[in-house]
ROKENU-224134 format. One record per residue (C-alpha): residue number from 1; y, x, z. Coordinates in steps of 0.2 Angstrom, whole numbers. Layout:
N
{NUM; {Y; X; Z}}
...
//
This chain:
668
{1; {218; 104; 146}}
{2; {210; 86; 146}}
{3; {202; 80; 162}}
{4; {184; 86; 163}}
{5; {169; 79; 174}}
{6; {160; 93; 185}}
{7; {145; 91; 175}}
{8; {154; 94; 159}}
{9; {164; 109; 165}}
{10; {148; 117; 173}}
{11; {141; 115; 155}}
{12; {155; 124; 146}}
{13; {155; 137; 158}}
{14; {138; 142; 155}}
{15; {142; 143; 136}}
{16; {158; 153; 143}}
{17; {145; 166; 150}}
{18; {135; 167; 134}}
{19; {151; 169; 125}}
{20; {156; 183; 136}}
{21; {139; 191; 134}}
{22; {140; 191; 116}}
{23; {158; 197; 116}}
{24; {155; 211; 125}}
{25; {138; 217; 115}}
{26; {148; 214; 101}}
{27; {163; 225; 107}}
{28; {151; 239; 112}}
{29; {141; 240; 94}}
{30; {160; 242; 87}}
{31; {163; 256; 99}}
{32; {146; 264; 95}}
{33; {153; 265; 77}}
{34; {171; 274; 81}}
{35; {172; 293; 76}}
{36; {170; 304; 92}}
{37; {189; 309; 91}}
{38; {194; 291; 94}}
{39; {182; 287; 107}}
{40; {188; 303; 115}}
{41; {205; 296; 114}}
{42; {200; 278; 121}}
{43; {191; 288; 136}}
{44; {204; 302; 138}}
{45; {208; 300; 155}}
{46; {214; 288; 168}}
{47; {230; 284; 162}}
{48; {235; 271; 176}}
{49; {237; 286; 187}}
{50; {250; 293; 174}}
{51; {242; 311; 177}}
{52; {248; 327; 172}}
{53; {232; 331; 162}}
{54; {232; 325; 145}}
{55; {217; 331; 134}}
{56; {207; 327; 118}}
{57; {212; 333; 101}}
{58; {217; 317; 94}}
{59; {229; 313; 109}}
{60; {236; 329; 109}}
{61; {240; 326; 90}}
{62; {248; 310; 93}}
{63; {260; 318; 106}}
{64; {264; 332; 93}}
{65; {267; 320; 80}}
{66; {278; 310; 92}}
{67; {287; 324; 96}}
{68; {292; 329; 79}}
{69; {305; 314; 76}}
{70; {311; 298; 85}}
{71; {307; 290; 69}}
{72; {288; 294; 70}}
{73; {280; 279; 76}}
{74; {264; 276; 86}}
{75; {257; 264; 71}}
{76; {259; 276; 59}}
{77; {248; 287; 69}}
{78; {234; 276; 74}}
{79; {235; 268; 55}}
{80; {231; 284; 48}}
{81; {220; 294; 62}}
{82; {211; 279; 69}}
{83; {209; 264; 59}}
{84; {193; 262; 63}}
{85; {199; 254; 79}}
{86; {202; 238; 70}}
{87; {182; 236; 65}}
{88; {181; 223; 79}}
{89; {185; 235; 92}}
{90; {201; 226; 92}}
{91; {201; 209; 85}}
{92; {207; 213; 65}}
{93; {217; 197; 65}}
{94; {227; 203; 81}}
{95; {230; 221; 70}}
{96; {249; 218; 68}}
{97; {252; 213; 86}}
{98; {243; 228; 92}}
{99; {254; 238; 80}}
{100; {270; 231; 85}}
{101; {268; 232; 103}}
{102; {263; 251; 103}}
{103; {280; 254; 92}}
{104; {288; 245; 107}}
{105; {281; 252; 122}}
{106; {297; 263; 124}}
{107; {307; 247; 127}}
{108; {295; 242; 142}}
{109; {292; 251; 157}}
{110; {278; 261; 158}}
{111; {270; 260; 175}}
{112; {260; 244; 180}}
{113; {254; 237; 196}}
{114; {265; 234; 212}}
{115; {270; 251; 213}}
{116; {277; 252; 197}}
{117; {297; 255; 195}}
{118; {309; 250; 182}}
{119; {308; 265; 170}}
{120; {306; 268; 153}}
{121; {303; 283; 140}}
{122; {303; 289; 123}}
{123; {294; 306; 130}}
{124; {279; 309; 118}}
{125; {266; 311; 132}}
{126; {271; 295; 141}}
{127; {271; 284; 124}}
{128; {254; 291; 120}}
{129; {247; 286; 138}}
{130; {254; 269; 136}}
{131; {246; 269; 118}}
{132; {231; 271; 126}}
{133; {232; 259; 138}}
{134; {237; 246; 127}}
{135; {221; 250; 116}}
{136; {211; 247; 132}}
{137; {219; 232; 135}}
{138; {217; 223; 119}}
{139; {198; 227; 120}}
{140; {195; 223; 138}}
{141; {207; 207; 139}}
{142; {209; 201; 121}}
{143; {198; 183; 121}}
{144; {213; 175; 113}}
{145; {205; 168; 97}}
{146; {216; 171; 79}}
{147; {229; 158; 84}}
{148; {238; 159; 101}}
{149; {244; 142; 100}}
{150; {228; 134; 97}}
{151; {221; 144; 112}}
{152; {237; 135; 122}}
{153; {233; 119; 116}}
{154; {215; 119; 120}}
{155; {210; 118; 102}}
{156; {195; 130; 103}}
{157; {176; 130; 101}}
{158; {165; 124; 116}}
{159; {160; 143; 120}}
{160; {179; 148; 118}}
{161; {184; 136; 130}}
{162; {170; 138; 141}}
{163; {175; 156; 143}}
{164; {193; 150; 145}}
{165; {187; 138; 159}}
{166; {180; 154; 169}}
{167; {198; 160; 173}}
{168; {211; 147; 175}}
{169; {226; 161; 171}}
{170; {229; 169; 154}}
{171; {220; 185; 149}}
{172; {230; 202; 153}}
{173; {235; 204; 135}}
{174; {244; 188; 132}}
{175; {261; 193; 135}}
{176; {260; 207; 122}}
{177; {251; 195; 109}}
{178; {264; 181; 114}}
{179; {279; 194; 114}}
{180; {273; 199; 95}}
{181; {273; 181; 89}}
{182; {290; 178; 97}}
{183; {297; 191; 87}}
{184; {289; 187; 72}}
{185; {297; 170; 72}}
{186; {283; 157; 76}}
{187; {292; 143; 80}}
{188; {277; 133; 85}}
{189; {274; 145; 99}}
{190; {291; 146; 105}}
{191; {291; 126; 105}}
{192; {276; 126; 116}}
{193; {283; 138; 130}}
{194; {300; 129; 129}}
{195; {290; 113; 132}}
{196; {280; 121; 145}}
{197; {296; 128; 155}}
{198; {304; 110; 153}}
{199; {290; 103; 161}}
{200; {286; 93; 143}}
{201; {268; 98; 140}}
{202; {253; 99; 150}}
{203; {251; 118; 148}}
{204; {250; 127; 165}}
{205; {265; 138; 168}}
{206; {260; 157; 170}}
{207; {266; 172; 176}}
{208; {261; 181; 159}}
{209; {273; 168; 149}}
{210; {288; 175; 159}}
{211; {282; 193; 153}}
{212; {280; 188; 135}}
{213; {298; 182; 136}}
{214; {306; 198; 144}}
{215; {296; 209; 132}}
{216; {302; 199; 116}}
{217; {320; 200; 108}}
{218; {323; 180; 109}}
{219; {339; 178; 119}}
{220; {337; 159; 117}}
{221; {320; 160; 129}}
{222; {329; 175; 141}}
{223; {343; 161; 143}}
{224; {328; 147; 146}}
{225; {321; 159; 158}}
{226; {338; 159; 167}}
{227; {340; 142; 168}}
{228; {322; 140; 175}}
{229; {327; 153; 188}}
{230; {342; 142; 194}}
{231; {332; 127; 194}}
{232; {320; 135; 205}}
{233; {330; 130; 220}}
{234; {317; 129; 236}}
{235; {301; 135; 224}}
{236; {304; 153; 232}}
{237; {286; 156; 223}}
{238; {294; 154; 207}}
{239; {308; 163; 209}}
{240; {298; 177; 214}}
{241; {286; 177; 198}}
{242; {303; 177; 186}}
{243; {312; 191; 197}}
{244; {296; 201; 200}}
{245; {293; 201; 181}}
{246; {310; 202; 174}}
{247; {310; 222; 173}}
{248; {294; 223; 164}}
{249; {301; 218; 147}}
{250; {317; 224; 137}}
{251; {333; 230; 144}}
{252; {343; 216; 137}}
{253; {332; 203; 145}}
{254; {334; 212; 163}}
{255; {352; 212; 161}}
{256; {355; 195; 157}}
{257; {343; 189; 171}}
{258; {352; 201; 181}}
{259; {368; 193; 177}}
{260; {361; 176; 182}}
{261; {356; 183; 201}}
{262; {373; 191; 202}}
{263; {384; 175; 196}}
{264; {372; 163; 207}}
{265; {372; 175; 222}}
{266; {352; 174; 223}}
{267; {351; 189; 231}}
{268; {352; 179; 248}}
{269; {333; 174; 245}}
{270; {320; 185; 250}}
{271; {310; 183; 235}}
{272; {324; 192; 225}}
{273; {326; 205; 238}}
{274; {307; 209; 236}}
{275; {310; 209; 217}}
{276; {324; 222; 220}}
{277; {315; 230; 231}}
{278; {301; 234; 220}}
{279; {312; 240; 207}}
{280; {320; 253; 217}}
{281; {306; 259; 227}}
{282; {311; 251; 243}}
{283; {299; 238; 245}}
{284; {290; 235; 262}}
{285; {278; 224; 268}}
{286; {289; 219; 282}}
{287; {302; 205; 277}}
{288; {313; 211; 289}}
{289; {317; 227; 282}}
{290; {323; 219; 267}}
{291; {339; 216; 276}}
{292; {344; 234; 267}}
{293; {344; 226; 251}}
{294; {360; 216; 249}}
{295; {373; 208; 236}}
{296; {380; 227; 236}}
{297; {364; 233; 230}}
{298; {366; 221; 216}}
{299; {383; 225; 212}}
{300; {378; 244; 211}}
{301; {364; 241; 200}}
{302; {375; 231; 188}}
{303; {388; 246; 188}}
{304; {377; 258; 185}}
{305; {368; 250; 171}}
{306; {384; 243; 162}}
{307; {396; 256; 166}}
{308; {393; 276; 164}}
{309; {408; 281; 171}}
{310; {404; 271; 187}}
{311; {387; 279; 187}}
{312; {393; 296; 185}}
{313; {407; 293; 200}}
{314; {391; 287; 211}}
{315; {382; 302; 208}}
{316; {393; 313; 212}}
{317; {397; 304; 228}}
{318; {387; 309; 246}}
{319; {383; 290; 247}}
{320; {363; 290; 246}}
{321; {361; 272; 241}}
{322; {374; 276; 227}}
{323; {367; 291; 222}}
{324; {348; 284; 221}}
{325; {352; 268; 211}}
{326; {362; 280; 199}}
{327; {347; 290; 196}}
{328; {336; 274; 196}}
{329; {348; 267; 181}}
{330; {348; 285; 172}}
{331; {328; 282; 172}}
{332; {330; 263; 168}}
{333; {334; 267; 150}}
{334; {326; 285; 150}}
{335; {316; 293; 163}}
{336; {320; 310; 154}}
{337; {339; 308; 158}}
{338; {334; 305; 177}}
{339; {324; 321; 177}}
{340; {338; 332; 170}}
{341; {349; 325; 181}}
{342; {340; 330; 195}}
{343; {337; 347; 188}}
{344; {356; 348; 187}}
{345; {359; 343; 204}}
{346; {347; 357; 210}}
{347; {359; 371; 202}}
{348; {376; 363; 205}}
{349; {374; 348; 218}}
{350; {376; 347; 235}}
{351; {363; 348; 248}}
{352; {363; 330; 252}}
{353; {364; 324; 235}}
{354; {348; 336; 231}}
{355; {339; 329; 247}}
{356; {343; 310; 241}}
{357; {336; 315; 223}}
{358; {320; 319; 232}}
{359; {317; 300; 236}}
{360; {321; 296; 218}}
{361; {308; 307; 211}}
{362; {295; 294; 216}}
{363; {302; 283; 204}}
{364; {295; 292; 190}}
{365; {276; 287; 192}}
{366; {272; 302; 180}}
{367; {265; 319; 188}}
{368; {271; 330; 172}}
{369; {288; 325; 175}}
{370; {287; 325; 194}}
{371; {279; 344; 193}}
{372; {295; 349; 179}}
{373; {309; 342; 194}}
{374; {297; 349; 209}}
{375; {294; 366; 200}}
{376; {312; 370; 200}}
{377; {318; 364; 216}}
{378; {303; 374; 224}}
{379; {309; 390; 215}}
{380; {327; 388; 221}}
{381; {326; 381; 237}}
{382; {309; 387; 245}}
{383; {319; 393; 260}}
{384; {325; 375; 265}}
{385; {309; 367; 273}}
{386; {317; 349; 275}}
{387; {320; 350; 255}}
{388; {302; 356; 254}}
{389; {297; 340; 264}}
{390; {306; 330; 249}}
{391; {299; 341; 235}}
{392; {284; 352; 236}}
{393; {271; 336; 235}}
{394; {279; 334; 216}}
{395; {276; 353; 212}}
{396; {258; 354; 203}}
{397; {257; 336; 207}}
{398; {239; 328; 206}}
{399; {232; 346; 211}}
{400; {218; 339; 221}}
{401; {213; 328; 205}}
{402; {214; 344; 193}}
{403; {203; 354; 204}}
{404; {190; 339; 204}}
{405; {191; 337; 185}}
{406; {186; 356; 183}}
{407; {172; 354; 195}}
{408; {166; 341; 184}}
{409; {176; 323; 182}}
{410; {165; 308; 186}}
{411; {178; 297; 177}}
{412; {175; 307; 160}}
{413; {156; 308; 163}}
{414; {154; 290; 169}}
{415; {143; 295; 183}}
{416; {145; 286; 200}}
{417; {155; 298; 212}}
{418; {143; 294; 225}}
{419; {126; 298; 216}}
{420; {132; 312; 203}}
{421; {124; 328; 203}}
{422; {134; 344; 206}}
{423; {130; 362; 200}}
{424; {132; 375; 213}}
{425; {124; 387; 204}}
{426; {141; 393; 196}}
{427; {159; 396; 199}}
{428; {171; 385; 191}}
{429; {188; 391; 188}}
{430; {207; 382; 185}}
{431; {217; 383; 169}}
{432; {232; 394; 172}}
{433; {241; 383; 158}}
{434; {240; 366; 166}}
{435; {255; 372; 178}}
{436; {261; 388; 171}}
{437; {266; 397; 156}}
{438; {258; 415; 161}}
{439; {251; 425; 176}}
{440; {268; 432; 180}}
{441; {275; 414; 184}}
{442; {259; 409; 193}}
{443; {259; 423; 204}}
{444; {278; 420; 208}}
{445; {275; 404; 214}}
{446; {259; 410; 225}}
{447; {271; 420; 234}}
{448; {283; 406; 236}}
{449; {270; 394; 242}}
{450; {264; 407; 254}}
{451; {283; 410; 261}}
{452; {283; 390; 262}}
{453; {266; 388; 272}}
{454; {273; 402; 285}}
{455; {290; 393; 287}}
{456; {283; 376; 292}}
{457; {282; 373; 311}}
{458; {264; 370; 315}}
{459; {251; 361; 303}}
{460; {263; 347; 299}}
{461; {283; 346; 301}}
{462; {291; 331; 302}}
{463; {309; 324; 297}}
{464; {315; 308; 303}}
{465; {326; 299; 297}}
{466; {325; 307; 280}}
{467; {339; 302; 267}}
{468; {339; 283; 273}}
{469; {338; 277; 291}}
{470; {322; 268; 288}}
{471; {313; 283; 279}}
{472; {304; 296; 285}}
{473; {296; 312; 277}}
{474; {285; 326; 282}}
{475; {278; 343; 274}}
{476; {261; 351; 278}}
{477; {252; 368; 276}}
{478; {240; 359; 268}}
{479; {250; 356; 254}}
{480; {254; 374; 249}}
{481; {236; 379; 253}}
{482; {228; 368; 240}}
{483; {240; 375; 228}}
{484; {237; 393; 232}}
{485; {219; 389; 231}}
{486; {222; 382; 212}}
{487; {231; 397; 208}}
{488; {220; 411; 216}}
{489; {206; 402; 205}}
{490; {216; 401; 188}}
{491; {220; 420; 191}}
{492; {202; 425; 195}}
{493; {207; 434; 208}}
{494; {196; 438; 223}}
{495; {209; 446; 235}}
{496; {219; 430; 232}}
{497; {205; 419; 235}}
{498; {200; 430; 251}}
{499; {218; 426; 257}}
{500; {217; 407; 255}}
{501; {201; 408; 264}}
{502; {209; 412; 280}}
{503; {220; 397; 278}}
{504; {207; 384; 274}}
{505; {208; 375; 291}}
{506; {226; 371; 288}}
{507; {222; 360; 273}}
{508; {215; 342; 276}}
{509; {197; 336; 275}}
{510; {198; 332; 257}}
{511; {206; 347; 251}}
{512; {194; 358; 262}}
{513; {179; 349; 253}}
{514; {188; 352; 236}}
{515; {192; 371; 239}}
{516; {175; 375; 247}}
{517; {167; 369; 230}}
{518; {181; 377; 220}}
{519; {183; 394; 228}}
{520; {167; 398; 239}}
{521; {151; 393; 227}}
{522; {143; 409; 224}}
{523; {153; 419; 235}}
{524; {158; 437; 229}}
{525; {166; 445; 244}}
{526; {162; 446; 263}}
{527; {176; 436; 267}}
{528; {172; 422; 256}}
{529; {153; 421; 263}}
{530; {160; 421; 281}}
{531; {171; 407; 276}}
{532; {159; 397; 269}}
{533; {146; 400; 284}}
{534; {160; 395; 296}}
{535; {162; 378; 286}}
{536; {142; 373; 291}}
{537; {151; 369; 308}}
{538; {168; 361; 300}}
{539; {177; 348; 311}}
{540; {173; 334; 299}}
{541; {157; 330; 295}}
{542; {159; 326; 276}}
{543; {164; 346; 274}}
{544; {149; 352; 283}}
{545; {138; 343; 272}}
{546; {147; 350; 256}}
{547; {146; 367; 264}}
{548; {127; 366; 266}}
{549; {125; 361; 249}}
{550; {134; 376; 242}}
{551; {126; 387; 254}}
{552; {108; 382; 249}}
{553; {113; 389; 230}}
{554; {118; 406; 237}}
{555; {108; 421; 240}}
{556; {116; 427; 258}}
{557; {115; 444; 267}}
{558; {108; 447; 284}}
{559; {126; 446; 291}}
{560; {126; 428; 286}}
{561; {111; 424; 295}}
{562; {118; 432; 311}}
{563; {132; 422; 309}}
{564; {123; 406; 308}}
{565; {114; 409; 324}}
{566; {131; 411; 331}}
{567; {136; 394; 326}}
{568; {121; 386; 334}}
{569; {132; 387; 351}}
{570; {139; 371; 344}}
{571; {131; 354; 348}}
{572; {135; 344; 333}}
{573; {117; 337; 328}}
{574; {120; 336; 307}}
{575; {127; 355; 309}}
{576; {113; 362; 321}}
{577; {100; 354; 308}}
{578; {107; 361; 293}}
{579; {108; 378; 301}}
{580; {90; 378; 307}}
{581; {84; 373; 289}}
{582; {95; 388; 283}}
{583; {88; 400; 295}}
{584; {69; 395; 292}}
{585; {72; 399; 272}}
{586; {72; 418; 280}}
{587; {56; 428; 277}}
{588; {44; 429; 293}}
{589; {52; 446; 299}}
{590; {70; 441; 297}}
{591; {67; 424; 305}}
{592; {56; 431; 319}}
{593; {72; 442; 324}}
{594; {82; 426; 324}}
{595; {71; 417; 336}}
{596; {70; 434; 347}}
{597; {88; 433; 349}}
{598; {91; 414; 351}}
{599; {77; 412; 364}}
{600; {84; 427; 374}}
{601; {104; 420; 373}}
{602; {114; 414; 388}}
{603; {119; 397; 380}}
{604; {107; 383; 382}}
{605; {112; 376; 365}}
{606; {105; 392; 355}}
{607; {88; 393; 365}}
{608; {85; 376; 361}}
{609; {89; 380; 343}}
{610; {76; 392; 344}}
{611; {63; 380; 352}}
{612; {67; 369; 337}}
{613; {63; 382; 325}}
{614; {47; 386; 333}}
{615; {43; 367; 333}}
{616; {44; 367; 316}}
{617; {35; 382; 312}}
{618; {21; 374; 322}}
{619; {20; 359; 307}}
{620; {19; 373; 295}}
{621; {2; 378; 290}}
{622; {7; 392; 279}}
{623; {17; 401; 294}}
{624; {3; 401; 307}}
{625; {3; 418; 312}}
{626; {22; 417; 314}}
{627; {22; 402; 324}}
{628; {9; 413; 336}}
{629; {21; 427; 337}}
{630; {36; 416; 341}}
{631; {27; 406; 354}}
{632; {23; 421; 364}}
{633; {41; 423; 364}}
{634; {43; 406; 375}}
{635; {33; 415; 390}}
{636; {49; 425; 393}}
{637; {57; 408; 399}}
{638; {57; 408; 418}}
{639; {67; 393; 422}}
{640; {69; 382; 407}}
{641; {81; 368; 408}}
{642; {75; 349; 405}}
{643; {80; 349; 387}}
{644; {70; 366; 385}}
{645; {54; 357; 395}}
{646; {53; 344; 383}}
{647; {53; 356; 368}}
{648; {41; 368; 377}}
{649; {29; 354; 380}}
{650; {28; 349; 362}}
{651; {26; 366; 356}}
{652; {12; 370; 368}}
{653; {4; 353; 373}}
{654; {-12; 362; 380}}
{655; {0; 372; 392}}
{656; {7; 358; 397}}
{657; {-9; 348; 403}}
{658; {-14; 363; 411}}
{659; {1; 366; 421}}
{660; {0; 348; 427}}
{661; {-18; 350; 432}}
{662; {-14; 364; 442}}
{663; {1; 356; 451}}
{664; {-12; 342; 457}}
{665; {-16; 344; 477}}
{666; {-35; 348; 480}}
{667; {-36; 334; 494}}
{668; {-27; 318; 494}}
//
């Protein structure tokens, strides 16, 4: 970009802001014109978390279409069922780039972000998720005009140039557009990228250029990137950018650059070790821990990726590193193969191999595949608590999020989770088919989870080291409880819900909140009512608040109010305030009974609660008669404490003045 004065940059940026506003309005107008099923596809769910849940008719239809044959392409499906996307929602001039990208997502890793792992898949569900993400990327980030080369060379309108000046880095979908153009044989773009890497033009080098190159099939550019890696020398940041990007493209690009690293012993550099740690799931913030990654790691990776016999040898060993890298290498080409291998180990492998494989499940970055593995291992080895520390979290993966979605998913509704209103007038039930094929299977797993919960020593049982010397793991009773809660709800069984109520305190705060809203809205049994009322004094403030919200919508029997009276022995201010509010909702006779019992109790906390209720009644003109009756009860308090005196003075200020007057001496 040519040198610009500060004034000129400021002027262009203002134009860029207007361009952004205009572009956003145009895309929004295009969105409004989309058919409802296409809108549902785009906003189907939070794909970035690779959750188990896949809803929406068009999404399911795409998965079914891709499942019929590997020859069925995503581009064919989108072209037939969602052509309206190219009405401007996605730039129609980039239609061929978009279609090319979604047809090649199986060649590229499906996870994103710093927690990504180097796994690829043709699994129809994963491909469908990737397609939805590409749609979003092309809509959100495609600010590139019709010609990508003009964009790189700043041959733009003033508005477009001003928009580009807003962010010095390339737009997020540049790599997909550029990779497609490279594979289309765009010599001008290839020349621009070559000159940029060689320092022969003034186009700034960007990490997304590296991603475009490794996503393409151009061996010449792969080799150019390898030469840049060799030339990095003391430029640790450049080396890190290349190495942390090289796994995001095709297997061929990765293998070529891996060979460059191997031949030049680049594993000696910390940036390369960090990249390897990211690929394998070993990454740690503390650099010293990178010492666990050595030239042996690179040798094992190379062996497993290029020699199937070696890979099988490593998988049959008792060496944790060899087993893990062997499993990783299976997923590198196809994550389904990784899943099937762990399932095979569960049936026929050694305990140590299965324990090591639990570490490798983290590579999957997909809750559906993780659940598939976890379900089998939990069913076959539930009596081994150390194995459960490795696998239980993967069984019914994302169960808490599934429950939240049943209760009302703010991500789909577009409401802010902090301000959305919840409906506590009716109970919601989980869907059995989310995780189970029938009721019998669900009940089988409920009993297994109950056994696991009983076998865990304490609320949380830790294992250190676990698989590797630097790694530790744990299993919590709460893991079992939240899953049991889901199953109890899905089976519509009050008997099982009552059983889970007895274990609710074993769950962590977040899951207690979730289970209260799932299982205790409009409670149907005495156990459920007692559990809900008890939650008003939960140790976590947020849980107490949620319990109060739920109780307010319930019609409770007299026994529940007696339970609330008993809970007033606790000192938490918010809990006491809520309990008093709930007690005051009783009719006059019932509330009088509550005050009578509380004011006569031995515990000061209960007596002061009674006085607080009377004080509140004094401010309610409609309950004047009840206030008078309750105030008479205060006369029975013969030796009030300091706190009680303050409240008594507020209840009967006239009596307080008279008391002070009578206490004055006749003579001074």
